N, C-alpha and C positions, 0 to 999 in steps of 0.2 A: 309074566313070570310066575312061576310056581312058588308060592309061598313055602319057607322052610319050618322044620320043626323048630323049636326053642334050642334042644341040644345042637342042631346043625347052626344055628344062628350063635350059640356060645361058642362053639368051635371057630367060626369066623371071627368073632370079636376076638378070641384068644388070639387068632393069626394077626389081626391089627394090632393088639397089644405087643405082641412080639416083635412087630416090624417097626414100631415107633422110634427105637433108638436108632438105627439104620436111616428111616426116614428123616429124622431130626439131623442128622450128621450131613445126609445128602442134600437136605434144603434148609440150611442155616437161617436164610431169609424168609420171613413169614409169607412175603408175597410169592415166593415159589413152593414154601411148604404147604399153604392151604390147599393149593389146587391138586398137588400130590397126594396129600391126606384124603380129599374128599373121592379122588379115583378110588380108593381103598374102601373108605367108608359108605358112601352111595350105594354100592350094591348090597351091602348089609341092610340098609333101610330099606331098600327095595324088596328083599327078599323077606321082610317081615310083614306077617299078617296083621290085621286089625288088632289082635288081642295082644300081639307083642311089640307094636310099633313102639309105644312109648317107653317100654322097657329096654327096647334097643337104644335108642335116642339118650337115655340116662346111663346106660352102659358107655356108650361112646363118649358121653361127657365126662363121665369118670375117669376113662382112659387117658383123655386129654388133660384132665386134671394130675392124674398119678404121673404124667411126663412132663409136668409144666408147661403144657401147651393149650390152656383154655381158648376156646374159640372166641375169635372178636364178636362173632353175633352166635348166642349159644345154638346147638343143634336143633332144639326144640322149636325155637323161634324160625331159624331159617327153614326148617322144613313145614313150618306153618304157612311162611311167606310165599314158599315155592309151590304149594298146593294149588290145584286147578281152581 
């Protein structure tokens, strides 16, 4: 995948932030919410180059906290554990 500029990453993050209220309403149960959230968040992480990866993870965590949906396993740790 071609890595995106920080501006394009920010646009993707803004879209995720804007989608959160509808996502929370559509998936009120956490067991359903997190897979749906990850479908939106994972492509953003994949689009980040090495210089922006940690920044993207922190932005995603901020979005989660803003919407009172902190991850059961922080995004940074989840990304680390899933790395090859």
